[in-house]
Backbone as XML, in Angstrom:
<?xml version="1.0"?>
<chain id="A" units="angstrom">
  <residue number="1" name="MET">
    <atom name="N" x="55.101" y="-47.911" z="-109.448"/>
    <atom name="CA" x="55.182" y="-48.735" z="-110.623"/>
    <atom name="C" x="56.479" y="-49.533" z="-110.617"/>
  </residue>
  <residue number="2" name="ALA">
    <atom name="N" x="57.601" y="-48.844" z="-110.419"/>
    <atom name="CA" x="58.901" y="-49.521" z="-110.448"/>
    <atom name="C" x="58.991" y="-50.578" z="-109.356"/>
  </residue>
  <residue number="3" name="GLU">
    <atom name="N" x="58.544" y="-50.249" z="-108.176"/>
    <atom name="CA" x="58.598" y="-51.208" z="-107.071"/>
    <atom name="C" x="57.795" y="-52.465" z="-107.385"/>
  </residue>
  <residue number="4" name="ARG">
    <atom name="N" x="56.633" y="-52.263" z="-107.962"/>
    <atom name="CA" x="55.773" y="-53.402" z="-108.318"/>
    <atom name="C" x="56.432" y="-54.279" z="-109.381"/>
  </residue>
  <residue number="5" name="LEU">
    <atom name="N" x="56.986" y="-53.652" z="-110.418"/>
    <atom name="CA" x="57.666" y="-54.414" z="-111.470"/>
    <atom name="C" x="58.895" y="-55.132" z="-110.914"/>
  </residue>
  <residue number="6" name="ASN">
    <atom name="N" x="59.629" y="-54.470" z="-110.046"/>
    <atom name="CA" x="60.809" y="-55.094" z="-109.443"/>
    <atom name="C" x="60.418" y="-56.320" z="-108.631"/>
  </residue>
  <residue number="7" name="THR">
    <atom name="N" x="59.340" y="-56.222" z="-107.899"/>
    <atom name="CA" x="58.868" y="-57.352" z="-107.094"/>
    <atom name="C" x="58.429" y="-58.509" z="-107.982"/>
  </residue>
  <residue number="8" name="GLU">
    <atom name="N" x="57.683" y="-58.190" z="-109.018"/>
    <atom name="CA" x="57.116" y="-59.230" z="-109.879"/>
    <atom name="C" x="58.132" y="-59.868" z="-110.827"/>
  </residue>
  <residue number="9" name="PHE">
    <atom name="N" x="59.138" y="-59.087" z="-111.252"/>
    <atom name="CA" x="60.048" y="-59.581" z="-112.286"/>
    <atom name="C" x="61.511" y="-59.646" z="-111.860"/>
  </residue>
  <residue number="10" name="GLY">
    <atom name="N" x="61.809" y="-59.240" z="-110.629"/>
    <atom name="CA" x="63.191" y="-59.266" z="-110.178"/>
    <atom name="C" x="64.071" y="-58.271" z="-110.917"/>
  </residue>
  <residue number="11" name="THR">
    <atom name="N" x="63.497" y="-57.169" z="-111.335"/>
    <atom name="CA" x="64.227" y="-56.129" z="-112.061"/>
    <atom name="C" x="64.751" y="-55.089" z="-111.067"/>
  </residue>
  <residue number="12" name="SER">
    <atom name="N" x="65.389" y="-54.059" z="-111.576"/>
    <atom name="CA" x="65.925" y="-53.019" z="-110.693"/>
    <atom name="C" x="65.611" y="-51.624" z="-111.239"/>
  </residue>
  <residue number="13" name="PHE">
    <atom name="N" x="64.347" y="-51.428" z="-111.621"/>
    <atom name="CA" x="63.928" y="-50.114" z="-112.108"/>
    <atom name="C" x="63.911" y="-49.118" z="-110.955"/>
  </residue>
  <residue number="14" name="LEU">
    <atom name="N" x="64.178" y="-47.856" z="-111.271"/>
    <atom name="CA" x="64.060" y="-46.779" z="-110.299"/>
    <atom name="C" x="62.831" y="-45.969" z="-110.660"/>
  </residue>
  <residue number="15" name="GLY">
    <atom name="N" x="61.987" y="-45.730" z="-109.708"/>
    <atom name="CA" x="60.757" y="-44.998" z="-109.981"/>
    <atom name="C" x="60.798" y="-43.584" z="-109.449"/>
  </residue>
  <residue number="16" name="ARG">
    <atom name="N" x="59.761" y="-42.889" z="-109.683"/>
    <atom name="CA" x="59.564" y="-41.524" z="-109.189"/>
    <atom name="C" x="58.276" y="-41.496" z="-108.382"/>
  </residue>
  <residue number="17" name="ASP">
    <atom name="N" x="58.242" y="-40.617" z="-107.432"/>
    <atom name="CA" x="57.019" y="-40.396" z="-106.686"/>
    <atom name="C" x="56.004" y="-39.772" z="-107.645"/>
  </residue>
  <residue number="18" name="PRO">
    <atom name="N" x="54.778" y="-40.287" z="-107.701"/>
    <atom name="CA" x="53.778" y="-39.702" z="-108.610"/>
    <atom name="C" x="53.587" y="-38.200" z="-108.408"/>
  </residue>
  <residue number="19" name="ALA">
    <atom name="N" x="53.857" y="-37.705" z="-107.194"/>
    <atom name="CA" x="53.727" y="-36.267" z="-106.938"/>
    <atom name="C" x="54.742" y="-35.455" z="-107.739"/>
  </residue>
  <residue number="20" name="GLU">
    <atom name="N" x="55.839" y="-36.093" z="-108.167"/>
    <atom name="CA" x="56.850" y="-35.413" z="-108.977"/>
    <atom name="C" x="56.431" y="-35.289" z="-110.435"/>
  </residue>
  <residue number="21" name="CYS">
    <atom name="N" x="55.424" y="-35.996" z="-110.830"/>
    <atom name="CA" x="54.983" y="-36.007" z="-112.225"/>
    <atom name="C" x="53.943" y="-34.919" z="-112.425"/>
  </residue>
  <residue number="22" name="ARG">
    <atom name="N" x="54.352" y="-33.874" z="-113.112"/>
    <atom name="CA" x="53.463" y="-32.731" z="-113.296"/>
    <atom name="C" x="52.468" y="-32.929" z="-114.424"/>
  </residue>
  <residue number="23" name="VAL">
    <atom name="N" x="52.722" y="-33.884" z="-115.283"/>
    <atom name="CA" x="51.820" y="-34.129" z="-116.408"/>
    <atom name="C" x="51.262" y="-35.544" z="-116.283"/>
  </residue>
  <residue number="24" name="VAL">
    <atom name="N" x="49.955" y="-35.642" z="-116.192"/>
    <atom name="CA" x="49.272" y="-36.928" z="-116.183"/>
    <atom name="C" x="48.243" y="-36.857" z="-117.302"/>
  </residue>
  <residue number="25" name="GLU">
    <atom name="N" x="48.439" y="-37.697" z="-118.304"/>
    <atom name="CA" x="47.604" y="-37.621" z="-119.503"/>
    <atom name="C" x="46.971" y="-38.965" z="-119.835"/>
  </residue>
  <residue number="26" name="PRO">
    <atom name="N" x="45.731" y="-38.925" z="-120.307"/>
    <atom name="CA" x="45.155" y="-40.161" z="-120.830"/>
    <atom name="C" x="45.834" y="-40.480" z="-122.166"/>
  </residue>
  <residue number="27" name="VAL">
    <atom name="N" x="46.026" y="-41.753" z="-122.439"/>
    <atom name="CA" x="46.673" y="-42.153" z="-123.683"/>
    <atom name="C" x="45.838" y="-43.219" z="-124.382"/>
  </residue>
  <residue number="28" name="PRO">
    <atom name="N" x="45.843" y="-43.193" z="-125.710"/>
    <atom name="CA" x="45.111" y="-44.222" z="-126.469"/>
    <atom name="C" x="45.950" y="-45.488" z="-126.572"/>
  </residue>
  <residue number="29" name="ARG">
    <atom name="N" x="45.693" y="-46.448" z="-125.713"/>
    <atom name="CA" x="46.503" y="-47.670" z="-125.699"/>
    <atom name="C" x="46.367" y="-48.467" z="-126.998"/>
  </residue>
  <residue number="30" name="GLU">
    <atom name="N" x="45.230" y="-48.372" z="-127.688"/>
    <atom name="CA" x="45.096" y="-49.096" z="-128.959"/>
    <atom name="C" x="46.132" y="-48.596" z="-129.961"/>
  </residue>
  <residue number="31" name="ARG">
    <atom name="N" x="46.289" y="-47.304" z="-130.023"/>
    <atom name="CA" x="47.260" y="-46.712" z="-130.946"/>
    <atom name="C" x="48.680" y="-47.103" z="-130.539"/>
  </residue>
  <residue number="32" name="GLN">
    <atom name="N" x="48.928" y="-47.106" z="-129.252"/>
    <atom name="CA" x="50.237" y="-47.508" z="-128.754"/>
    <atom name="C" x="50.491" y="-48.986" z="-129.085"/>
  </residue>
  <residue number="33" name="GLY">
    <atom name="N" x="49.464" y="-49.803" z="-128.962"/>
    <atom name="CA" x="49.588" y="-51.217" z="-129.305"/>
    <atom name="C" x="49.986" y="-51.407" z="-130.759"/>
  </residue>
  <residue number="34" name="CYS">
    <atom name="N" x="49.437" y="-50.598" z="-131.645"/>
    <atom name="CA" x="49.804" y="-50.665" z="-133.065"/>
    <atom name="C" x="51.272" y="-50.284" z="-133.261"/>
  </residue>
  <residue number="35" name="ALA">
    <atom name="N" x="51.719" y="-49.269" z="-132.557"/>
    <atom name="CA" x="53.120" y="-48.852" z="-132.661"/>
    <atom name="C" x="54.044" y="-49.943" z="-132.133"/>
  </residue>
  <residue number="36" name="ILE">
    <atom name="N" x="53.668" y="-50.565" z="-131.025"/>
    <atom name="CA" x="54.471" y="-51.645" z="-130.456"/>
    <atom name="C" x="54.537" y="-52.813" z="-131.428"/>
  </residue>
  <residue number="37" name="ALA">
    <atom name="N" x="53.438" y="-53.103" z="-132.100"/>
    <atom name="CA" x="53.399" y="-54.209" z="-133.056"/>
    <atom name="C" x="54.391" y="-54.007" z="-134.199"/>
  </residue>
  <residue number="38" name="CYS">
    <atom name="N" x="54.725" y="-52.756" z="-134.500"/>
    <atom name="CA" x="55.697" y="-52.471" z="-135.554"/>
    <atom name="C" x="57.109" y="-52.879" z="-135.139"/>
  </residue>
  <residue number="39" name="HIS">
    <atom name="N" x="57.300" y="-53.148" z="-133.857"/>
    <atom name="CA" x="58.607" y="-53.522" z="-133.324"/>
    <atom name="C" x="58.479" y="-54.848" z="-132.577"/>
  </residue>
  <residue number="40" name="ALA">
    <atom name="N" x="57.876" y="-55.810" z="-133.229"/>
    <atom name="CA" x="57.565" y="-57.089" z="-132.587"/>
    <atom name="C" x="58.801" y="-57.785" z="-132.034"/>
  </residue>
  <residue number="41" name="SER">
    <atom name="N" x="59.941" y="-57.628" z="-132.665"/>
    <atom name="CA" x="61.143" y="-58.307" z="-132.178"/>
    <atom name="C" x="61.561" y="-57.782" z="-130.807"/>
  </residue>
  <residue number="42" name="GLN">
    <atom name="N" x="61.149" y="-56.570" z="-130.473"/>
    <atom name="CA" x="61.490" y="-55.977" z="-129.183"/>
    <atom name="C" x="60.387" y="-56.163" z="-128.149"/>
  </residue>
  <residue number="43" name="SER">
    <atom name="N" x="59.205" y="-56.570" z="-128.587"/>
    <atom name="CA" x="58.077" y="-56.565" z="-127.661"/>
    <atom name="C" x="57.333" y="-57.883" z="-127.528"/>
  </residue>
  <residue number="44" name="SER">
    <atom name="N" x="57.485" y="-58.779" z="-128.477"/>
    <atom name="CA" x="56.654" y="-59.987" z="-128.449"/>
    <atom name="C" x="56.921" y="-60.856" z="-127.234"/>
  </residue>
  <residue number="45" name="ASP">
    <atom name="N" x="58.141" y="-60.873" z="-126.746"/>
    <atom name="CA" x="58.481" y="-61.680" z="-125.578"/>
    <atom name="C" x="58.970" y="-60.777" z="-124.450"/>
  </residue>
  <residue number="46" name="ASN">
    <atom name="N" x="58.209" y="-59.740" z="-124.158"/>
    <atom name="CA" x="58.603" y="-58.775" z="-123.141"/>
    <atom name="C" x="57.472" y="-58.601" z="-122.127"/>
  </residue>
  <residue number="47" name="PRO">
    <atom name="N" x="57.356" y="-59.494" z="-121.164"/>
    <atom name="CA" x="56.259" y="-59.409" z="-120.207"/>
    <atom name="C" x="56.302" y="-58.156" z="-119.338"/>
  </residue>
  <residue number="48" name="VAL">
    <atom name="N" x="57.483" y="-57.571" z="-119.154"/>
    <atom name="CA" x="57.585" y="-56.345" z="-118.344"/>
    <atom name="C" x="56.865" y="-55.202" z="-119.050"/>
  </residue>
  <residue number="49" name="LEU">
    <atom name="N" x="57.055" y="-55.090" z="-120.347"/>
    <atom name="CA" x="56.370" y="-54.047" z="-121.126"/>
    <atom name="C" x="54.862" y="-54.161" z="-120.964"/>
  </residue>
  <residue number="50" name="TRP">
    <atom name="N" x="54.335" y="-55.366" z="-121.174"/>
    <atom name="CA" x="52.888" y="-55.553" z="-121.120"/>
    <atom name="C" x="52.346" y="-55.349" z="-119.707"/>
  </residue>
  <residue number="51" name="ARG">
    <atom name="N" x="53.095" y="-55.751" z="-118.697"/>
    <atom name="CA" x="52.641" y="-55.558" z="-117.313"/>
    <atom name="C" x="52.649" y="-54.087" z="-116.951"/>
  </residue>
  <residue number="52" name="ARG">
    <atom name="N" x="53.672" y="-53.359" z="-117.404"/>
    <atom name="CA" x="53.734" y="-51.915" z="-117.141"/>
    <atom name="C" x="52.508" y="-51.218" z="-117.725"/>
  </residue>
  <residue number="53" name="LEU">
    <atom name="N" x="52.188" y="-51.547" z="-118.958"/>
    <atom name="CA" x="51.027" y="-50.925" z="-119.593"/>
    <atom name="C" x="49.742" y="-51.308" z="-118.867"/>
  </residue>
  <residue number="54" name="GLU">
    <atom name="N" x="49.656" y="-52.545" z="-118.430"/>
    <atom name="CA" x="48.478" y="-52.994" z="-117.679"/>
    <atom name="C" x="48.343" y="-52.223" z="-116.367"/>
  </residue>
  <residue number="55" name="LEU">
    <atom name="N" x="49.439" y="-52.049" z="-115.659"/>
    <atom name="CA" x="49.403" y="-51.335" z="-114.380"/>
    <atom name="C" x="49.081" y="-49.849" z="-114.558"/>
  </residue>
  <residue number="56" name="LEU">
    <atom name="N" x="49.561" y="-49.258" z="-115.636"/>
    <atom name="CA" x="49.311" y="-47.832" z="-115.877"/>
    <atom name="C" x="47.873" y="-47.558" z="-116.315"/>
  </residue>
  <residue number="57" name="GLY">
    <atom name="N" x="47.228" y="-48.546" z="-116.890"/>
    <atom name="CA" x="45.874" y="-48.315" z="-117.384"/>
    <atom name="C" x="45.902" y="-47.357" z="-118.557"/>
  </residue>
  <residue number="58" name="ASP">
    <atom name="N" x="45.029" y="-46.370" z="-118.537"/>
    <atom name="CA" x="44.952" y="-45.434" z="-119.668"/>
    <atom name="C" x="45.636" y="-44.104" z="-119.379"/>
  </residue>
  <residue number="59" name="ARG">
    <atom name="N" x="46.606" y="-44.095" z="-118.459"/>
    <atom name="CA" x="47.298" y="-42.857" z="-118.103"/>
    <atom name="C" x="48.813" y="-43.027" z="-118.196"/>
  </residue>
  <residue number="60" name="GLU">
    <atom name="N" x="49.485" y="-41.950" z="-118.562"/>
    <atom name="CA" x="50.942" y="-41.881" z="-118.499"/>
    <atom name="C" x="51.301" y="-40.733" z="-117.566"/>
  </residue>
  <residue number="61" name="TYR">
    <atom name="N" x="52.327" y="-40.932" z="-116.793"/>
    <atom name="CA" x="52.791" y="-39.953" z="-115.805"/>
    <atom name="C" x="54.150" y="-39.450" z="-116.259"/>
  </residue>
  <residue number="62" name="LEU">
    <atom name="N" x="54.238" y="-38.163" z="-116.510"/>
    <atom name="CA" x="55.458" y="-37.575" z="-117.073"/>
    <atom name="C" x="56.028" y="-36.515" z="-116.152"/>
  </residue>
  <residue number="63" name="ARG">
    <atom name="N" x="57.329" y="-36.542" z="-116.050"/>
    <atom name="CA" x="58.032" y="-35.533" z="-115.261"/>
    <atom name="C" x="58.661" y="-34.556" z="-116.237"/>
  </residue>
  <residue number="64" name="VAL">
    <atom name="N" x="58.504" y="-33.285" z="-116.001"/>
    <atom name="CA" x="59.046" y="-32.256" z="-116.866"/>
    <atom name="C" x="60.462" y="-31.915" z="-116.388"/>
  </residue>
  <residue number="65" name="LEU">
    <atom name="N" x="61.427" y="-32.051" z="-117.283"/>
    <atom name="CA" x="62.808" y="-31.689" z="-116.960"/>
    <atom name="C" x="63.037" y="-30.237" z="-117.325"/>
  </residue>
  <residue number="66" name="GLU">
    <atom name="N" x="63.642" y="-29.536" z="-116.434"/>
    <atom name="CA" x="63.896" y="-28.117" z="-116.714"/>
    <atom name="C" x="65.365" y="-27.796" z="-116.673"/>
  </residue>
</chain>
């Protein structure tokens, strides 16, 4: 994900290997979209946010810190 965003947007995100993510969960993107809309000043002109969500589809990959 990070590599793709870095290529497309010239950013410098650091990613994790998906194998390191012990939790992979489906997420309701409609509900997330409503939450994002509550913070329009931070999201309305943020193509990286929207591309990240598009690339992730309906899943989030989480790493558990111990």
